[in-house]
Structure formats: C-alpha cells, structure tokens
C-alpha positions in Angstrom: 0.9 9.8 22.0 -1.9 8.0 20.2 -1.2 4.8 18.4 -1.5 5.4 14.6 -3.7 2.6 13.2 -4.6 1.5 9.7 -7.3 -1.1 9.0 -7.4 -3.5 6.1 -10.9 -4.8 5.4 -12.8 -1.9 6.9 -16.0 -2.6 4.9 -16.4 -6.1 6.2 -18.5 -6.9 9.3 -15.5 -7.3 11.5 -13.8 -4.4 9.9 -16.7 -2.0 10.5 -16.7 -3.0 14.2 -13.0 -2.4 14.4 -13.3 1.0 12.7 -15.8 2.1 15.3 -13.8 0.7 18.2 -10.6 2.5 17.1 -12.4 5.8 16.5 -13.9 5.7 20.0 -10.6 4.9 21.7 -8.7 8.0 22.9 -5.4 6.1 22.9 -5.6 5.4 19.2 -6.0 7.3 15.9 -7.4 5.8 12.7 -5.1 7.3 10.1 -5.9 5.2 7.0 -7.8 2.2 5.5 -6.6 -0.4 3.0 -9.1 -1.8 0.4 -8.7 -4.0 -2.6 -10.7 -1.7 -4.9 -11.5 2.0 -5.5 -14.3 2.9 -3.1 -13.8 6.7 -2.7 -11.2 8.9 -1.1 -12.3 8.5 2.5 -14.4 6.1 4.7 -17.2 8.6 4.5 -17.6 7.9 0.7 -18.5 4.2 1.4 -21.8 5.3 2.9 -21.1 2.8 5.7 -19.8 5.4 8.2 -20.7 8.8 9.5 -19.3 12.0 7.8 -16.8 12.5 10.6 -15.0 9.3 9.6 -12.5 10.9 7.2 -9.7 8.4 7.2 -8.2 8.2 3.6 -8.6 4.9 1.7 -5.7 3.3 -0.3 -5.5 0.3 -2.5 -1.7 0.0 -2.1 0.0 -0.6 1.2 3.2 1.2 0.1 1.2 4.4 -0.7 -0.7 4.1 2.5 2.5 3.8 4.5 4.2 6.7 2.7 1.4 9.1 3.2 -0.1 8.2 6.6 2.8 6.4 8.5 0.7 4.0 10.7 2.3 2.2 13.6 -0.1 -0.8 13.3 -2.0 -2.5 10.5 -5.1 -4.4 11.7 -5.8 -6.9 9.0 -9.4 -8.3 8.8 -9.4 -9.3 5.1 -9.4 -12.7 3.5 -7.1 -15.8 3.5 -6.1 -15.0 -0.1 -4.5 -11.7 0.7 -3.5 -11.8 4.4 -0.1 -13.4 4.0 1.0 -10.9 1.5 -0.3 -8.0 3.6 1.4 -9.2 6.7 4.8 -9.8 5.0 4.7 -6.4 3.3 3.7 -4.6 6.5 6.7 -6.1 8.3 9.0 -5.1 5.3 7.6 -1.5 5.7 8.1 -1.4 9.5 4.4 -1.5 10.3 3.3 -3.8 13.2 0.6 -6.3 11.9 -2.3 -7.3 14.1 -4.0 -10.1 12.1 -7.5 -11.5 12.7 -7.8 -13.3 9.4 -7.0 -17.0 9.3 -5.8 -19.3 6.6 -2.0 -19.2 7.1 -0.1 -22.4 6.2 2.5 -23.7 8.6 5.2 -22.7 6.2 3.9 -19.1 6.0 3.7 -18.8 9.8 7.3 -20.0 10.1 8.5 -17.6 7.5 6.7 -14.6 9.1 8.0 -15.6 12.5 11.5 -15.7 11.3 11.1 -12.4 9.4 9.6 -10.5 12.4 12.4 -11.8 14.6 15.0 -10.6 12.1 13.4 -7.2 11.8 12.8 -7.0 15.6 9.2 -5.8 15.0 6.0 -7.0 16.8 3.3 -9.0 15.0 0.2 -10.6 16.5 -1.8 -13.2 14.6 -4.9 -14.2 16.5 -7.2 -16.9 15.2 -9.8 -15.6 17.6 -9.9 -12.2 19.4 -12.6 -13.2 21.9 -11.1 -13.7 25.4 -13.7 -16.4 26.1 -12.7 -18.4 23.0 -9.0 -18.2 24.1 -10.0 -19.5 27.6 -12.0 -22.4 25.9 -8.8 -23.4 24.0 -6.7 -23.3 27.1 -9.2 -25.3 29.1 -9.4 -27.9 26.3 -5.7 -28.2 26.3 -5.6 -28.9 30.0 -8.5 -31.3 29.9 -6.9 -33.4 27.1 -4.2 -34.5 29.5 -6.9 -36.6 31.2 -9.4 -37.1 28.4 -7.4 -37.6 25.2 -10.3 -38.7 22.9 -11.4 -35.4 21.4 -13.7 -34.1 18.7 -14.1 -30.4 17.8 -17.3 -28.9 16.3 -16.9 -25.4 15.0 -19.9 -23.4 13.7 -19.7 -20.2 11.7 -21.8 -18.0 9.3 -22.2 -19.3 5.8 -19.9 -16.5 4.3 -16.8 -17.8 6.0 -14.2 -18.8 3.4 -11.9 -21.3 5.3 -12.7 -24.6 6.9 -11.8 -25.7 9.5 -11.7 -22.3 11.2 -8.4 -20.9 12.5 -9.8 -21.3 16.0 -10.5 -25.0 15.5 -7.0 -25.5 14.1 -5.4 -23.6 17.0 -7.4 -25.6 19.5 -6.3 -28.9 17.8 -2.7 -27.7 17.9 -2.8 -26.9 21.6 -4.5 -30.2 22.4 -1.9 -32.1 20.4 0.8 -30.8 22.8 -0.9 -32.8 25.6 -2.5 -35.7 23.7 -0.6 -38.7 22.3 -1.3 -39.2 18.6 -3.8 -42.0 18.1 -6.7 -42.9 15.9 -10.2 -42.6 17.5 -13.2 -44.8 16.8 -13.5 -48.4 15.7 -10.4 -49.6 13.8 -12.6 -50.9 11.0 -14.7 -47.7 10.8 -15.8 -46.9 7.3 -17.4 -43.7 6.0 -20.4 -44.5 3.8 -20.4 -40.9 2.6 -16.9 -39.2 2.3 -16.3 -36.6 5.0 -18.8 -37.9 7.4 -16.3 -38.2 10.2 -14.8 -34.8 9.5 -11.2 -33.7 9.1 -8.5 -35.8 10.7 -5.9 -34.0 12.9 -3.6 -36.5 14.6 -6.6 -38.8 15.0 -8.8 -36.1 16.4 -11.9 -35.2 14.3 -12.8 -31.6 13.4 -16.3 -30.8 12.0 -17.2 -27.5 10.3 -20.8 -26.2 10.2 -21.7 -23.2 8.0 -25.2 -21.7 8.3 -26.8 -18.3 8.1 -27.6 -16.8 11.5 -24.4 -18.1 13.1 -21.5 -15.8 14.1 -18.6 -17.9 15.6 -19.2 -20.9 17.9 -17.2 -23.9 18.9 -17.5 -26.8 21.2 -14.8 -29.3 22.2 -16.0 -32.7 23.2 -13.8 -34.9 25.4 -15.0 -38.4 26.0 -14.0 -41.0 28.6 -15.5 -44.1 30.1 -19.0 -43.3 31.1 -18.6 -39.5 30.8 -18.4 -36.6 28.4 -16.9 -33.2 29.0 -18.1 -30.4 26.7 -16.3 -27.0 26.6 -18.2 -24.5 24.5 -17.8 -20.8 23.5 -20.3 -18.6 21.6 -19.8 -15.2 20.0 -23.2 -13.7 19.4 -21.9 -10.6 17.8 -18.7 -9.1 16.6 -18.4 -6.8 19.5 -17.2 -9.9 21.4 -13.9 -9.6 19.5 -13.1 -6.0 20.1 -11.5 -6.2 23.5 -9.0 -8.5 22.0 -8.4 -6.2 19.1 -7.7 -3.3 21.4 -5.4 -5.4 23.6 -3.5 -6.6 20.6 -3.0 -3.1 19.2 -1.6 -1.9 22.5 0.6 -5.0 23.1 2.1 -5.3 19.6 3.7 -1.9 20.2 5.9 -3.5 22.9 6.9 -6.7 21.0 9.9 -7.5 18.8 8.7 -10.8 17.5 5.6 -12.6 16.2 3.1 -14.0 18.6 0.5 -16.5 17.4 -2.6 -16.7 19.6 -4.1 -14.3 22.1 -3.4 -16.7 24.9 0.2 -15.5 25.0 -0.7 -11.9 25.8 -3.7 -12.1 28.1 -1.6 -13.0 31.1 
C-alpha cells in the first residue's frame, strides 16, 4: 500500500521539488498540502504545478488530518512554524519528516521525549543530501586527529537562519571528538564585531549568504604544516530528494525521533 504523504511548504523551491518527487514515486501518494494562506483548493490552482496535481490545500493541520489521513508530513517550511507543525503532527499521529532547521536544543529535547512517549517515528534532517551527511561524518572522524576546526557554510540569500542547521549539526558531531578549547591567539581582538564568526566550543562558524548559491559547506581542519578541507556542494535541490524519499520510507518503521540522516543511511 502506498505511503500517504502530506507536504508543508509545497510552494517553496524545496517544496516544489518534493511535490514532483512524491508524485513520481509509485510507492507514495500525495494526499494533501499544508500552506499558511489561502492559495486555492488544490495544487493546480497555484499555477506552479500541472493540472494533474489535484492534491487539496489546507491552512489547518487538524483539518488536513481529518479529511486526508496522511501517514507522513514532510515539512519544508520556515524556522518560525516548524516546531509547532512537528509537535502538532505527533499529537495527531502523523509521522513528521522535517527538512527545515531552526530548532532550539530545548525544542529538540521536548520533541524527542514526545515521540518516544507516543511511539511514533519522526525524522529531523538538517540536510537531506547524502554527500553532505558523509561530509559531516568525515569531519567528525578527522577532528580526532586535527582538533583545530573552522566551518564555512554558504547558502542563497533568502535563507532565514544562520548558522545553517548543517553547520550546527557538523559542529555538534565534531564536538563529540574534539576537546573544548579556544582557537587562535589568546589576545586576538576583533576590530569589527563578528569578524571571527560564531563561537561553538572554541570552533568558528562563518555564514555566507549570496544570490546564486544553493547549499555549500567546507570544514577546514588545521595542523602543523597542513590543512585538510572537506567540502560538499549542492548545485540544485534535486540533490536532496534521495534523502527525502529514504526518510519517508524509513520514518514508517520508527517509534522515536531521529535527528540527522547519518543515523538511517546505514
């Protein structure tokens, strides 16, 4: 039986790609769409999709659930709304697959506890690109031997959060292997505030926002007389879709929250 999928944020660039991906997948059925404003009765009315895309559009998740009964909610919206969407989906018995970043540590802890209590699967993926997940894992391993690290993440200029969820996830993984310590000269002074980037346990994270970029990150690990650079580039949003499909299938088998695609790619 096909997995019944609802998508929040279908009109965004990632959302549009996800709509096409689900529609083309014989193991899935797009049953509904969640939007924050009235845009018409079906996806067809947005003029962004072909006439055959007749999934109904809702502005209320409870109504969406009552009328279309999705198994999975793929959330590709914004940091402002994603926590509430995820919590409400779990309350309704819908399995969330979340690609939006911006969760606080407290929110992740609460959602993790809630999913475990409800025994319902939830996947939150800061990055759906398999190559990006491998970059994070390689950086985690390398930090055991080269613990002086800086992260440079580069995204399109419409991205709302900085640092990116991928950069934060990378820093978190590295921190599991790297002793906390300050980097650079002990009397280092910024002559312009923010010049050295964000501070995560002494690591520095730099965020670049420019038109023309999609999603790019490099992790720089320095040692005596050497530099190791681990880099990943997503040139289009199709790079994320294999991870979206894997997450939709995998979340159906889970009874807890999983944070990060690295836990399900094997």
